[in-house]
MARSETOR-797483 format. One record per residue: x, y negated, z of N, C-alpha, C in turn; residue number from 1. Coordinates in steps of 0.001 Angstrom, whole numbers, padded with zeros to 6 digits. Layout:
N
+---------+---------+---------+---------+---------+---------+---------+---------+---------+------+
|    n.xx |    n.yy |    n.zz |   ca.xx |   ca.yy |   ca.zz |    c.xx |    c.yy |    c.zz | nuti |
+---------+---------+---------+---------+---------+---------+---------+---------+---------+------+
|       X |       Y |       Z |       X |       Y |       Z |       X |       Y |       Z |  NUM |
...
+---------+---------+---------+---------+---------+---------+---------+---------+---------+------+
//
This chain:
235
+---------+---------+---------+---------+---------+---------+---------+---------+---------+------+
|    n.xx |    n.yy |    n.zz |   ca.xx |   ca.yy |   ca.zz |    c.xx |    c.yy |    c.zz | nuti |
+---------+---------+---------+---------+---------+---------+---------+---------+---------+------+
| -010004 | -022803 | -015517 | -008757 | -022160 | -015092 | -009057 | -021009 | -014145 |    1 |
| -008495 | -019853 | -014414 | -008733 | -018698 | -013553 | -008237 | -018953 | -012132 |    2 |
| -009037 | -018507 | -011163 | -008729 | -018697 | -009748 | -009114 | -017400 | -009026 |    3 |
| -008160 | -016484 | -008913 | -008479 | -015098 | -008543 | -007547 | -014586 | -007444 |    4 |
| -008099 | -013809 | -006529 | -007310 | -013014 | -005595 | -007636 | -011548 | -005838 |    5 |
| -006602 | -010769 | -006113 | -006736 | -009343 | -006394 | -006023 | -008596 | -005279 |    6 |
| -006787 | -008093 | -004308 | -006208 | -007486 | -003105 | -006264 | -005966 | -003166 |    7 |
| -005203 | -005335 | -002685 | -005139 | -003879 | -002700 | -006210 | -003253 | -001824 |    8 |
| -006510 | -003895 | -000693 | -007443 | -003308 |  000261 | -008228 | -004402 |  000976 |    9 |
| -009343 | -004000 |  001585 | -010123 | -004945 |  002386 | -009715 | -004922 |  003850 |   10 |
| -009116 | -003793 |  004275 | -008867 | -003596 |  005704 | -007497 | -002972 |  005929 |   11 |
| -006733 | -003532 |  006838 | -005465 | -002935 |  007241 | -005663 | -002079 |  008483 |   12 |
| -004824 | -001088 |  008639 | -004906 | -000190 |  009793 | -004888 | -000983 |  011102 |   13 |
| -005900 | -000727 |  011943 | -005982 | -001401 |  013228 | -006649 | -002754 |  013188 |   14 |
| -007032 | -003204 |  011999 | -007652 | -004517 |  011871 | -009112 | -004424 |  011460 |   15 |
| -009810 | -005542 |  011516 | -011202 | -005610 |  011091 | -011292 | -005969 |  009612 |   16 |
| -012458 | -005787 |  009073 | -012717 | -006006 |  007658 | -012312 | -007416 |  007222 |   17 |
| -011395 | -007486 |  006270 | -010887 | -008718 |  005647 | -010086 | -009630 |  006576 |   18 |
| -009901 | -009242 |  007834 | -009247 | -010138 |  008787 | -007861 | -010591 |  008338 |   19 |
| -007082 | -009688 |  007761 | -005695 | -010013 |  007430 | -005578 | -011084 |  006351 |   20 |
| -006641 | -011233 |  005559 | -006562 | -012150 |  004426 | -007525 | -013332 |  004553 |   21 |
| -008245 | -013420 |  005682 | -009225 | -014497 |  005862 | -008626 | -015903 |  005729 |   22 |
| -007435 | -016169 |  006288 | -006864 | -017510 |  006100 | -006677 | -017865 |  004625 |   23 |
| -006273 | -016876 |  003841 | -006102 | -017095 |  002402 | -007460 | -017348 |  001736 |   24 |
| -008466 | -016591 |  002169 | -009799 | -016724 |  001577 | -010445 | -018061 |  001935 |   25 |
| -010138 | -018563 |  003106 | -010704 | -019853 |  003517 | -010262 | -020953 |  002556 |   26 |
| -009039 | -020886 |  002125 | -008544 | -021856 |  001150 | -009051 | -021529 | -000260 |   27 |
| -009068 | -020257 | -000590 | -009485 | -019812 | -001924 | -010925 | -020243 | -002224 |   28 |
| -011791 | -020100 | -001230 | -013214 | -020423 | -001399 | -013581 | -021743 | -000712 |   29 |
| -012651 | -022660 | -000628 | -012856 | -023894 |  000142 | -014010 | -024752 | -000371 |   30 |
| -014343 | -024616 | -001632 | -015427 | -025412 | -002214 | -016750 | -024643 | -002284 |   31 |
| -016793 | -023481 | -001633 | -017976 | -022628 | -001703 | -018719 | -022592 | -000367 |   32 |
| -020001 | -022881 | -000406 | -020844 | -022689 |  000773 | -021419 | -021278 |  000803 |   33 |
| -021635 | -020720 | -000390 | -022192 | -019366 | -000530 | -021413 | -018612 | -001594 |   34 |
| -021159 | -017328 | -001325 | -020473 | -016457 | -002279 | -021411 | -015341 | -002712 |   35 |
| -021388 | -015039 | -003995 | -022139 | -013915 | -004535 | -021344 | -012632 | -004327 |   36 |
| -021943 | -011659 | -003648 | -021260 | -010385 | -003389 | -021811 | -009296 | -004297 |   37 |
| -020906 | -008533 | -004903 | -021279 | -007407 | -005760 | -020950 | -006108 | -005017 |   38 |
| -021977 | -005412 | -004483 | -021756 | -004236 | -003627 | -021845 | -002900 | -004362 |   39 |
| -021763 | -002943 | -005703 | -022063 | -001758 | -006504 | -021170 | -000555 | -006225 |   40 |
| -019959 | -000760 | -005711 | -019024 |  000354 | -005514 | -019400 |  001252 | -004330 |   41 |
| -020175 |  000764 | -003394 | -020792 |  001536 | -002305 | -019842 |  002534 | -001621 |   42 |
| -018839 |  002055 | -000886 | -017908 |  002970 | -000206 | -018645 |  003899 |  000758 |   43 |
| -018298 |  005175 |  000699 | -018931 |  006213 |  001534 | -020436 |  006311 |  001305 |   44 |
| -020914 |  005772 |  000176 | -022332 |  005852 | -000139 | -023184 |  004828 |  000582 |   45 |
| -022567 |  003834 |  001218 | -023293 |  002804 |  001945 | -024292 |  002101 |  001017 |   46 |
| -025418 |  001658 |  001549 | -026423 |  000973 |  000737 | -025942 | -000437 |  000384 |   47 |
| -026541 | -001000 | -000649 | -026215 | -002376 | -001024 | -026493 | -003335 |  000130 |   48 |
| -027598 | -003079 |  000837 | -027990 | -003958 |  001938 | -026993 | -003886 |  003095 |   49 |
| -026611 | -002670 |  003487 | -025677 | -002517 |  004608 | -024282 | -003043 |  004259 |   50 |
| -023884 | -002853 |  003016 | -022572 | -003341 |  002580 | -022553 | -004875 |  002614 |   51 |
| -023627 | -005473 |  002136 | -023715 | -006934 |  002127 | -023717 | -007488 |  003551 |   52 |
| -024388 | -006795 |  004456 | -024419 | -007227 |  005859 | -023013 | -007200 |  006467 |   53 |
| -022232 | -006187 |  006111 | -020863 | -006079 |  006614 | -020001 | -007242 |  006114 |   54 |
| -020142 | -007564 |  004858 | -019390 | -008670 |  004268 | -019837 | -010009 |  004858 |   55 |
| -021124 | -010131 |  005112 | -021670 | -011357 |  005702 | -021025 | -011653 |  007053 |   56 |
| -020848 | -010619 |  007869 | -020223 | -010796 |  009184 | -018784 | -011283 |  009055 |   57 |
| -018063 | -010746 |  008077 | -016664 | -011146 |  007894 | -016549 | -012604 |  007452 |   58 |
| -017359 | -012996 |  006484 | -017252 | -014354 |  005955 | -017842 | -015393 |  006897 |   59 |
| -018686 | -014954 |  007827 | -019210 | -015890 |  008834 | -018078 | -016485 |  009668 |   60 |
| -016959 | -015749 |  009777 | -015813 | -016222 |  010548 | -015167 | -017454 |  009918 |   61 |
| -015386 | -017640 |  008624 | -014848 | -018832 |  007956 | -015999 | -019697 |  007420 |   62 |
| -017185 | -019494 |  008002 | -018354 | -020350 |  007730 | -018785 | -020366 |  006266 |   63 |
| -018764 | -019188 |  005646 | -019245 | -019047 |  004277 | -020375 | -018017 |  004273 |   64 |
| -021477 | -018353 |  003616 | -022625 | -017455 |  003525 | -022454 | -016480 |  002362 |   65 |
| -023111 | -015334 |  002461 | -023029 | -014280 |  001447 | -024427 | -013956 |  000939 |   66 |
| -024542 | -013768 | -000357 | -025786 | -013329 | -000981 | -025460 | -012179 | -001917 |   67 |
| -026116 | -011037 | -001718 | -025863 | -009868 | -002555 | -026511 | -010010 | -003921 |   68 |
| -025831 | -009518 | -004958 | -026364 | -009644 | -006313 | -027673 | -008873 | -006476 |   69 |
| -027859 | -007819 | -005672 | -029093 | -007026 | -005747 | -030305 | -007797 | -005235 |   70 |
| -030079 | -008922 | -004580 | -031164 | -009742 | -004047 | -031750 | -010680 | -005096 |   71 |
| -031134 | -010749 | -006264 | -031585 | -011646 | -007326 | -032386 | -010885 | -008387 |   72 |
| -033419 | -011502 | -008886 | -034182 | -010900 | -009986 | -033396 | -010964 | -011285 |   73 |
| -032592 | -012003 | -011438 | -031815 | -012195 | -012661 | -030328 | -012165 | -012309 |   74 |
| -029723 | -010980 | -012418 | -028317 | -010821 | -012037 | -027365 | -011622 | -012919 |   75 |
| -027552 | -011649 | -014248 | -026650 | -012469 | -015075 | -026657 | -013936 | -014667 |   76 |
| -027851 | -014474 | -014385 | -027952 | -015865 | -013956 | -027263 | -016080 | -012614 |   77 |
| -027352 | -015088 | -011728 | -026699 | -015186 | -010417 | -025188 | -015330 | -010571 |   78 |
| -024622 | -014581 | -011493 | -023185 | -014670 | -011741 | -022822 | -016019 | -012354 |   79 |
| -023583 | -016439 | -013337 | -023277 | -017686 | -014040 | -023392 | -018913 | -013142 |   80 |
| -024238 | -018817 | -012112 | -024459 | -019962 | -011224 | -023753 | -019826 | -009876 |   81 |
| -022971 | -018775 | -009700 | -022315 | -018537 | -008414 | -021223 | -019566 | -008139 |   82 |
| -021114 | -019971 | -006875 | -020022 | -020850 | -006453 | -018726 | -020064 | -006335 |   83 |
| -018830 | -018804 | -005944 | -017698 | -017896 | -005826 | -018227 | -016479 | -005899 |   84 |
| -017363 | -015526 | -006219 | -017782 | -014139 | -006399 | -016805 | -013211 | -005700 |   85 |
| -017344 | -012198 | -005011 | -016542 | -011159 | -004369 | -017082 | -009801 | -004791 |   86 |
| -016214 | -008975 | -005352 | -016564 | -007590 | -005662 | -015806 | -006683 | -004706 |   87 |
| -016541 | -005937 | -003894 | -015937 | -005101 | -002868 | -015459 | -003754 | -003375 |   88 |
| -014756 | -003050 | -002498 | -014199 | -001747 | -002830 | -015214 | -000626 | -002699 |   89 |
| -014743 |  000571 | -003004 | -015598 |  001752 | -003011 | -015181 |  002640 | -004166 |   90 |
| -016143 |  003133 | -004929 | -015836 |  004005 | -006057 | -015851 |  003208 | -007364 |   91 |
| -014714 |  003196 | -008041 | -014579 |  002390 | -009256 | -015457 |  002912 | -010386 |   92 |
| -015635 |  004222 | -010483 | -016501 |  004781 | -011526 | -017935 |  004277 | -011358 |   93 |
| -018395 |  004261 | -010121 | -019749 |  003773 | -009843 | -019861 |  002275 | -010119 |   94 |
| -018877 |  001511 | -009676 | -018874 |  000071 | -009898 | -018939 | -000256 | -011382 |   95 |
| -018076 |  000366 | -012164 | -018028 |  000091 | -013604 | -019331 |  000512 | -014280 |   96 |
| -019859 |  001659 | -013878 | -021131 |  002124 | -014440 | -022243 |  001117 | -014195 |   97 |
| -022328 |  000596 | -012981 | -023385 | -000354 | -012633 | -023204 | -001686 | -013359 |   98 |
| -021975 | -002126 | -013511 | -021745 | -003379 | -014242 | -022183 | -003252 | -015695 |   99 |
| -021893 | -002102 | -016307 | -022342 | -001893 | -017687 | -023852 | -001696 | -017760 |  100 |
| -024401 | -000929 | -016825 | -025848 | -000668 | -016812 | -026637 | -001969 | -016725 |  101 |
| -026146 | -002906 | -015931 | -026831 | -004183 | -015750 | -026350 | -005266 | -016716 |  102 |
| -025516 | -004849 | -017687 | -025002 | -005736 | -018734 | -024284 | -006962 | -018152 |  103 |
| -023413 | -006687 | -017187 | -022746 | -007761 | -016456 | -021244 | -007842 | -016688 |  104 |
| -020648 | -006845 | -017328 | -019192 | -006816 | -017440 | -018663 | -008057 | -018171 |  105 |
| -019217 | -008349 | -019320 | -018761 | -009503 | -020096 | -019127 | -010811 | -019412 |  106 |
| -020316 | -010867 | -018838 | -020773 | -012081 | -018157 | -019884 | -012399 | -016959 |  107 |
| -019519 | -011355 | -016196 | -018633 | -011550 | -015051 | -017252 | -012002 | -015505 |  108 |
| -016720 | -011366 | -016531 | -015400 | -011751 | -017044 | -015395 | -013212 | -017507 |  109 |
| -016432 | -013604 | -018219 | -016508 | -014978 | -018730 | -016565 | -015991 | -017593 |  110 |
| -017360 | -015686 | -016549 | -017497 | -016612 | -015425 | -016169 | -016822 | -014716 |  111 |
| -015432 | -015732 | -014511 | -014149 | -015840 | -013808 | -013111 | -016538 | -014685 |  112 |
| -013126 | -016243 | -015960 | -012174 | -016895 | -016867 | -012422 | -018400 | -016956 |  113 |
| -013660 | -018807 | -016703 | -014002 | -020233 | -016749 | -013707 | -020948 | -015432 |  114 |
| -013295 | -020178 | -014394 | -012844 | -020826 | -013166 | -013615 | -020522 | -011901 |  115 |
| -014676 | -019716 | -011959 | -015376 | -019355 | -010733 | -014426 | -018585 | -009830 |  116 |
| -014190 | -019041 | -008592 | -013268 | -018319 | -007699 | -013732 | -016882 | -007493 |  117 |
| -012800 | -015953 | -007634 | -013122 | -014525 | -007555 | -012199 | -013833 | -006569 |  118 |
| -012786 | -012931 | -005795 | -012018 | -012024 | -004934 | -012390 | -010600 | -005282 |  119 |
| -011378 | -009773 | -005455 | -011598 | -008335 | -005604 | -010783 | -007610 | -004561 |  120 |
| -011368 | -006563 | -003968 | -010601 | -005672 | -003106 | -010801 | -004250 | -003615 |  121 |
| -009719 | -003493 | -003650 | -009777 | -002073 | -004025 | -010456 | -001897 | -005384 |  122 |
| -011635 | -001289 | -005436 | -012334 | -001104 | -006718 | -012594 | -002430 | -007404 |  123 |
| -012903 | -003456 | -006613 | -013120 | -004796 | -007165 | -011863 | -005405 | -007731 |  124 |
| -010710 | -004855 | -007341 | -009426 | -005264 | -007919 | -009087 | -004423 | -009142 |  125 |
| -009408 | -003128 | -009075 | -009152 | -002248 | -010220 | -009784 | -002795 | -011497 |  126 |
| -010979 | -003370 | -011381 | -011675 | -003843 | -012572 | -011097 | -005134 | -013134 |  127 |
| -010139 | -005737 | -012447 | -009515 | -006961 | -012964 | -008556 | -006661 | -014110 |  128 |
| -008075 | -005444 | -014182 | -007137 | -005058 | -015227 | -007818 | -004789 | -016556 |  129 |
| -007037 | -004264 | -017496 | -007563 | -003993 | -018831 | -008506 | -002795 | -018839 |  130 |
| -008181 | -001790 | -018024 | -009048 | -000611 | -017904 | -009039 | -000125 | -016461 |  131 |
| -009965 |  000771 | -016143 | -010052 |  001337 | -014799 | -009326 |  002672 | -014707 |  132 |
| -008519 |  003009 | -015698 | -007943 |  004357 | -015803 | -006892 |  004679 | -014757 |  133 |
| -006445 |  003688 | -013991 | -005437 |  003965 | -012966 | -006017 |  003863 | -011560 |  134 |
| -007332 |  004036 | -011440 | -007972 |  004142 | -010131 | -007620 |  005478 | -009481 |  135 |
| -007749 |  005545 | -008165 | -007537 |  006797 | -007435 | -008847 |  007543 | -007203 |  136 |
| -009964 |  006975 | -007656 | -011280 |  007480 | -007268 | -011724 |  008703 | -008073 |  137 |
| -012594 |  009495 | -007445 | -013177 |  010643 | -008127 | -014236 |  010177 | -009128 |  138 |
| -014338 |  010841 | -010287 | -015331 |  010462 | -011302 | -016718 |  011000 | -010946 |  139 |
| -017371 |  010344 | -009965 | -018656 |  010829 | -009463 | -019809 |  010488 | -010407 |  140 |
| -019547 |  009601 | -011359 | -020548 |  009205 | -012346 | -019789 |  008799 | -013597 |  141 |
| -020454 |  008877 | -014755 | -019769 |  008688 | -016031 | -020047 |  007289 | -016589 |  142 |
| -019069 |  006374 | -016550 | -019296 |  005030 | -017080 | -019311 |  005032 | -018609 |  143 |
| -019989 |  004059 | -019205 | -020029 |  003977 | -020673 | -018666 |  003723 | -021289 |  144 |
| -017781 |  003081 | -020532 | -016449 |  002747 | -021030 | -015500 |  002606 | -019850 |  145 |
| -014207 |  002837 | -020094 | -013192 |  002580 | -019076 | -012697 |  001133 | -019144 |  146 |
| -013092 |  000406 | -020174 | -012655 | -000976 | -020345 | -013269 | -001848 | -019260 |  147 |
| -012457 | -002732 | -018651 | -012947 | -003555 | -017544 | -012805 | -005051 | -017873 |  148 |
| -012615 | -005891 | -016858 | -012731 | -007336 | -017052 | -011613 | -007963 | -017883 |  149 |
| -010420 | -007399 | -017819 | -009307 | -007954 | -018586 | -008881 | -009334 | -018123 |  150 |
| -008944 | -009566 | -016816 | -008543 | -010864 | -016266 | -007028 | -010992 | -016182 |  151 |
| -006350 | -009852 | -016131 | -004891 | -009792 | -016155 | -004495 | -008791 | -017247 |  152 |
| -003314 | -008950 | -017859 | -002946 | -008117 | -019020 | -002262 | -006800 | -018640 |  153 |
| -002628 | -006236 | -017513 | -002080 | -004950 | -017074 | -003110 | -004275 | -016182 |  154 |
| -002782 | -003104 | -015674 | -003691 | -002370 | -014790 | -003203 | -002402 | -013353 |  155 |
| -004138 | -002171 | -012442 | -003849 | -002115 | -011014 | -004003 | -000688 | -010505 |  156 |
| -003085 | -000264 | -009630 | -003313 |  000918 | -008803 | -003373 |  000432 | -007366 |  157 |
| -004610 |  000297 | -006871 | -004811 | -000195 | -005508 | -004468 |  000886 | -004490 |  158 |
| -004171 |  000475 | -003268 | -003804 |  001397 | -002176 | -002588 |  002244 | -002562 |  159 |
| -001667 |  001661 | -003306 | -000522 |  002453 | -003765 |  000235 |  003051 | -002577 |  160 |
|  000547 |  004343 | -002685 |  001281 |  005071 | -001641 |  002604 |  005572 | -002183 |  161 |
|  003670 |  005327 | -001435 |  004973 |  005878 | -001804 |  005024 |  007363 | -001461 |  162 |
|  005794 |  008149 | -002210 |  005943 |  009570 | -001878 |  006514 |  009746 | -000473 |  163 |
|  005955 |  010669 |  000285 |  006442 |  010988 |  001622 |  007416 |  012151 |  001513 |  164 |
|  008700 |  011852 |  001677 |  009735 |  012878 |  001489 |  009688 |  013958 |  002570 |  165 |
|  009000 |  013690 |  003694 |  008901 |  014663 |  004782 |  007654 |  015550 |  004676 |  166 |
|  006783 |  015211 |  003748 |  005511 |  015935 |  003654 |  005684 |  017271 |  002942 |  167 |
|  004908 |  018261 |  003372 |  004895 |  019568 |  002706 |  003721 |  019683 |  001735 |  168 |
|  002964 |  018607 |  001600 |  001822 |  018592 |  000680 |  002323 |  018720 | -000752 |  169 |
|  001712 |  019616 | -001523 |  002186 |  019903 | -002875 |  001378 |  019189 | -003961 |  170 |
|  000410 |  018369 | -003565 | -000375 |  017639 | -004549 |  000425 |  016532 | -005212 |  171 |
| -000120 |  016005 | -006296 |  000579 |  014980 | -007073 |  000643 |  013655 | -006310 |  172 |
|  001749 |  012946 | -006496 |  001903 |  011619 | -005910 |  001245 |  010581 | -006824 |  173 |
|  001095 |  009354 | -006316 |  000567 |  008274 | -007153 |  001504 |  008035 | -008346 |  174 |
|  002804 |  008111 | -008065 |  003778 |  007902 | -009139 |  003590 |  008922 | -010250 |  175 |
|  003344 |  010169 | -009869 |  003118 |  011230 | -010857 |  001889 |  010931 | -011695 |  176 |
|  000811 |  010531 | -011044 | -000438 |  010238 | -011758 | -000251 |  009080 | -012745 |  177 |
|  000490 |  008057 | -012326 |  000703 |  006913 | -013211 |  001581 |  007316 | -014400 |  178 |
|  002550 |  008170 | -014160 |  003382 |  008674 | -015268 |  002545 |  009487 | -016246 |  179 |
|  001565 |  010215 | -015734 |  000648 |  010958 | -016612 | -000154 |  009990 | -017481 |  180 |
| -000586 |  008892 | -016882 | -001298 |  007858 | -017626 | -000429 |  007323 | -018754 |  181 |
|  000867 |  007146 | -018475 |  001759 |  006551 | -019467 |  002201 |  007511 | -020564 |  182 |
|  001829 |  008759 | -020464 |  002047 |  009677 | -021581 |  001181 |  009255 | -022769 |  183 |
| -000002 |  008704 | -022455 | -000979 |  008384 | -023496 | -001279 |  006889 | -023634 |  184 |
| -000773 |  006061 | -022710 | -001137 |  004650 | -022696 |  000088 |  003766 | -022472 |  185 |
|  000096 |  002590 | -023107 |  001235 |  001678 | -022990 |  000992 |  000563 | -021970 |  186 |
| -000203 |  000481 | -021394 | -000547 | -000605 | -020465 |  000326 | -000533 | -019210 |  187 |
|  001005 | -001622 | -018825 |  001759 | -001617 | -017562 |  000817 | -001409 | -016383 |  188 |
|  001350 | -000837 | -015306 |  000557 | -000581 | -014102 |  001311 | -001133 | -012899 |  189 |
|  000617 | -001938 | -012092 |  001214 | -002459 | -010867 |  000627 | -001708 | -009673 |  190 |
|  001504 | -001017 | -008938 |  001093 | -000332 | -007726 |  001090 | -001313 | -006565 |  191 |
| -000107 | -001672 | -006085 | -000250 | -002642 | -004998 | -000385 | -001914 | -003667 |  192 |
|  000590 | -002115 | -002797 |  000513 | -001511 | -001466 | -000504 | -002258 | -000598 |  193 |
| -001063 | -001561 |  000385 | -002065 | -002171 |  001252 | -001468 | -003341 |  002031 |  194 |
| -002135 | -004476 |  001957 | -001633 | -005695 |  002567 | -001061 | -006665 |  001557 |  195 |
| -000967 | -006219 |  000299 | -000477 | -007075 | -000784 | -001638 | -007530 | -001654 |  196 |
| -001448 | -008674 | -002304 | -002457 | -009136 | -003247 | -001803 | -009988 | -004314 |  197 |
| -002525 | -010168 | -005405 | -002097 | -011059 | -006474 | -002921 | -012333 | -006409 |  198 |
| -002259 | -013452 | -006589 | -002930 | -014744 | -006707 | -002784 | -015192 | -008150 |  199 |
| -003917 | -015338 | -008826 | -003920 | -015753 | -010228 | -004487 | -017166 | -010308 |  200 |
| -003660 | -018094 | -010757 | -004067 | -019481 | -010962 | -003800 | -019833 | -012422 |  201 |
| -004856 | -019924 | -013208 | -004663 | -020151 | -014634 | -003946 | -018960 | -015247 |  202 |
| -002808 | -019212 | -015858 | -002023 | -018131 | -016469 | -000867 | -017689 | -015581 |  203 |
| -000792 | -018213 | -014359 |  000287 | -017857 | -013434 | -000187 | -016810 | -012436 |  204 |
|  000581 | -015737 | -012276 |  000243 | -014655 | -011359 |  001387 | -014422 | -010385 |  205 |
|  001094 | -014571 | -009082 |  002089 | -014376 | -008028 |  001732 | -013160 | -007178 |  206 |
|  002747 | -012391 | -006789 |  002557 | -011326 | -005807 |  002689 | -011943 | -004420 |  207 |
|  001703 | -011683 | -003546 |  001714 | -012253 | -002202 |  001497 | -011157 | -001160 |  208 |
|  001706 | -011533 |  000116 |  001655 | -010552 |  001191 |  003062 | -010234 |  001664 |  209 |
|  003159 | -009306 |  002616 |  004457 | -008994 |  003222 |  005220 | -007872 |  002530 |  210 |
|  004590 | -007214 |  001566 |  005196 | -006028 |  000954 |  005524 | -006240 | -000514 |  211 |
|  006426 | -005442 | -001006 |  006728 | -005439 | -002438 |  005707 | -004561 | -003164 |  212 |
|  005747 | -004607 | -004476 |  004866 | -003781 | -005306 |  005726 | -003013 | -006297 |  213 |
|  005155 | -001971 | -006889 |  005916 | -001165 | -007863 |  005330 | -001359 | -009252 |  214 |
|  006203 | -001663 | -010188 |  005791 | -001885 | -011569 |  006199 | -000688 | -012427 |  215 |
|  005205 | -000096 | -013068 |  005411 |  001057 | -013938 |  005135 |  000643 | -015382 |  216 |
|  006091 |  000960 | -016275 |  005897 |  000725 | -017699 |  006312 |  001966 | -018473 |  217 |
|  005620 |  002192 | -019560 |  005867 |  003397 | -020359 |  007329 |  003470 | -020809 |  218 |
|  007952 |  004628 | -020536 |  009332 |  004908 | -020968 |  010359 |  003937 | -020393 |  219 |
|  010040 |  003341 | -019223 |  010986 |  002451 | -018568 |  011137 |  002836 | -017103 |  220 |
|  012258 |  002471 | -016516 |  012496 |  002742 | -015104 |  011553 |  001909 | -014243 |  221 |
|  011003 |  002524 | -013218 |  010112 |  001819 | -012300 |  010868 |  000701 | -011586 |  222 |
|  010205 | -000453 | -011433 |  010841 | -001635 | -010848 |  010101 | -002032 | -009572 |  223 |
|  010860 | -002406 | -008545 |  010287 | -002911 | -007299 |  010167 | -004436 | -007421 |  224 |
|  008951 | -004948 | -007219 |  008689 | -006376 | -007329 |  008546 | -006956 | -005924 |  225 |
|  009360 | -007935 | -005583 |  009324 | -008526 | -004250 |  008184 | -009535 | -004113 |  226 |
|  007666 | -009645 | -002904 |  006617 | -010624 | -002617 |  007112 | -012022 | -002952 |  227 |
|  006220 | -012818 | -003538 |  006593 | -014162 | -003960 |  007016 | -014242 | -005402 |  228 |
|  007146 | -013103 | -006065 |  007588 | -013068 | -007454 |  006483 | -013511 | -008402 |  229 |
|  006853 | -014325 | -009367 |  005959 | -014711 | -010440 |  005999 | -013611 | -011503 |  230 |
|  004872 | -012948 | -011730 |  004848 | -011847 | -012699 |  004030 | -012228 | -013934 |  231 |
|  003984 | -013530 | -014221 |  003215 | -014002 | -015363 |  003779 | -013483 | -016683 |  232 |
|  005018 | -013033 | -016654 |  005665 | -012505 | -017860 |  005087 | -011159 | -018278 |  233 |
|  004396 | -010507 | -017368 |  003965 | -009123 | -017592 |  002860 | -009049 | -018624 |  234 |
|  003094 | -008309 | -019686 |  002099 | -008155 | -020748 |  001940 | -006684 | -021099 |  235 |
+---------+---------+---------+---------+---------+---------+---------+---------+---------+------+
//
């Protein structure tokens, strides 16, 4: 049975890394002494080692150890034998490229579908959808495919931002970008605001956190989804 947390962000303004969601993670990973961390997204170009060290400090607060996937000689085996898995944020293009390069995309999807507890934040959440095409990240590297884990039957737009009606900035809004996506694609897109996450238990998906989310579907009016809503109907 799938057991997944898909979080919009790792850090809230004014808070420390993962602090806002640690109580949830303590329960989510309650049967895990060690979690496998996938640092491939490398936010700001941070090294795998430094990224893993940062995550280690956060999880030490709930007495869970962290081991980076780069520390294993056999990465597929590391995933298959992991007690729990966390894929961190950063650049989704880089993350997806590395998962394909190391032949891990299918192996990771299979492990999570079989019940290995999984946490994704930001880029690690983007890959939970059907494709990575609704990421906000720059294409700094060319992945073999935009197809991702397919753990949920829609796409995620992490760090979703509402249009600022007072801003004089003339660049495109997130809503505009998602509408551009829907000119060519029928996949629903859920805009997850920072501080919100999805809890996936088996085939049931709940929106959690203090904020609502925005649901975009091709040729349909955008819908505001309230926290606590069961969105298992979404296909």
